N, C-alpha and C positions, 0 to 999 in steps of 0.2 A: 148815297154818294160817298166815295172814299176821300178822306182828307189827306192831302200830300203837302200842303203849305207848311214850310218850315223844315221839311224833311230833306235830307241830303240825297242828291241824285246819284245813281250808280255810274252813269256815263251820259255823254251827249255828243251828237253829231252836228252837221250843218243845219238840219231842219228840226230835229226832235231831241227831247230829253227823256232819259230812261230811269225809272224807279223800280226798286224791288217792291212787290205788292205787300203792303203793311200787314195783311191778314194771311198771307200765304207766300212763304219765301221761295217756293218752287216756281213762282210766276213773276213776270216783269210787266210793267206798264209803260207804254211809249206815248208821249204827249208832244204834239206839235208846238213849237215855240210860237209865242204870240205874233211875232213879226214875220213868221213863215206860214201863217194860216192862209186858207184858200183864197179869200177875197183879195188879200194883198198880193199873193203870188200871181193871181189872174191879172190884176192891174199892171204888174211889172213884166208880163209876158208879151211876146210879139203879137201883133194884131190877129194873125191867123189862129194862134192858139187860144186867144180870148173868145173865139167862137164856141168853144166847148163850155159845158156847165161848170160851175165852181167846184163841184165835188171831184172833178178830174184833177184839181190842183191840191187836193187834200191827201197828204202822204199816208195817213192812217186808213182812209177809205180805200185808196188804191192798194195798199198792202193787204187789207182785209179781203178785197176781191181776189187778189192773187192767192191767198190762203184757201179761199173757197174753191178756186180752180184746182189747187193742189190736192184737195181732199179726194178727188176722183182718181188720183194717181196711186198705183200700188206701191206700198212701202215708202211713201213720201217722208214719213217721220224718221227715216234713217238719215236724211240729209236736210230736213227742215224742222223747226220747232212746231209744237202744237199751238193752235190759236184758239183762245177761249172767248173771242168776241170783243165787242166794244163796251167799255165801262165808263160811267160818269165819275169824274173827280172834281175837286174844287179848283183844279188848274186847267180844266177842259176835258173833253172826251179822250179817253185813252184806248189804245188797242192792247189787249191782254194776251201775252204769249208765254210759252214755256221758257224758264230760265235754264239755259243749257250749261251743264257742268261737265267737266272733263273726265271725272272718274266716278266709279260706282258709289263712292261714299259722299259725293257731292261737295268735296272740300276744295277741289282745284278747278280753276277756270283758265284755260289756255287757248289763245287764238292761234291760228296757223302762223301768223307773223312771229309771235313769241316762240313758237316751237322751232321755226326755221332759224331764228337767231341763236337759239340754244343748241340745236342738234344738226342743223343743215338738212340737206335733202337725203334722208335715210330711205332705205328700201320700203319701210313701212309707210312713210308719208307719200311716196310715189304711188304705191298700191292704192292708198286711200284717195289720192287725187284722180287716178284712173277710174276708180269706182264712181266718184262724183261726176266726172266728165261724161261717162257713159250713161249715167242716170239722167243728166240734163238733156243729152242728145236724144236718147231713146224715147224720152217722154215729151220732147219738144217744150221744155220748160225754159221760158225766157226770163232772164234776170237783168237787172241793171249791171253796170260794170262790176266785175268780180274784184274784190279787194281782200287781201290776206287778213286784215284786221276785222273783217266782217264774216270770217269763216272760223268756226270753233272746232277744236280737236276734241273728240269724245272717244273714250275707251270703254267698250262694253264687252263682257265675256271674252276678254283677252284680245279683242280686235279693235283697231283704230278705224273710226270713220269721221268724215268732215261734215259739219252742219252749217249751212248758210243762215245767218241770223238777221241780216239786213240786206237791203237792195233787191227785194222781191218785186216782181211786176214788170210789165212792159211799158216803157216810156215813149213808145212811138205815137205820133199824132193819130195815125190810123194803124191799129195793131194787126197789120197783115201777117206778121211773123207768128202770132198766136193762132191765127185762123188757118193759115196755109203752112203745113209742116215743111214743105220744101224751102220756103223763105226762112222759116224759123230755124231749121238746122244749119243753113248757111250763116245765119246771124250768130248762132251759138258757137260755131267754129271760129268766127271772127273774134268773138269775145274771149274765147279760150286762148287764142293766139296772143291777143293783147295782154291777157292775164299772165301767160307764160313769159312774154317779152318783158313785162314790167318786173316780174320776179328776177329774171336773169340780169336786168340792169342793176337791181338792188344788190344782188349777191356777187355780181361780176363774173359769173360763169354759167355754163349750160346747166339747166336744172333737171328737166324731165321732158320726155317726148309725149305729145298729146296722142291718145289712142287713135287708131285709123278708122274706127267706127264701121268696119266691114259688116 
């Protein structure tokens, strides 16, 4: 069991806390907050959602299942971290994933939001966005709402690519979008439009055009 009590967390979101793995700084450990664990979330959900088993309310289990589905996609590590499985800690069970760094030396960590605030919509970020969009669409990869702070900028071999580090998995009560590609691709297009519109509201101007997916 890995000891994390007393250690400073790297980051936290609404449901989980993230720590650097104390024995391997290239990995992260994500742990569900005690008041966001599956039995509590299930009790707080609408009655029809409570028909599902408790594991459906566990963010780590759902993310792990999404990683397992990704493992069958070609070149998925270009846009998603590696997953190393579930690990016991003294703060609860953690999902262990790759710690995405932005440069080859591993010194810089830049989210897409940070990059845009500093550089705006450069041709390089537009090309990287188009690549990510086409990857999601062609692979029918369903994510939760895309957020610029959950997408990391990574530069390898002189080329930029974008890596989604949080928000994996399908939140549908019945995951028809994952089962039937026609529904999935329609959903992906909607999510990409919302993502683009959110970015445009933040920067106050047109940012980039979503690929046509011909």
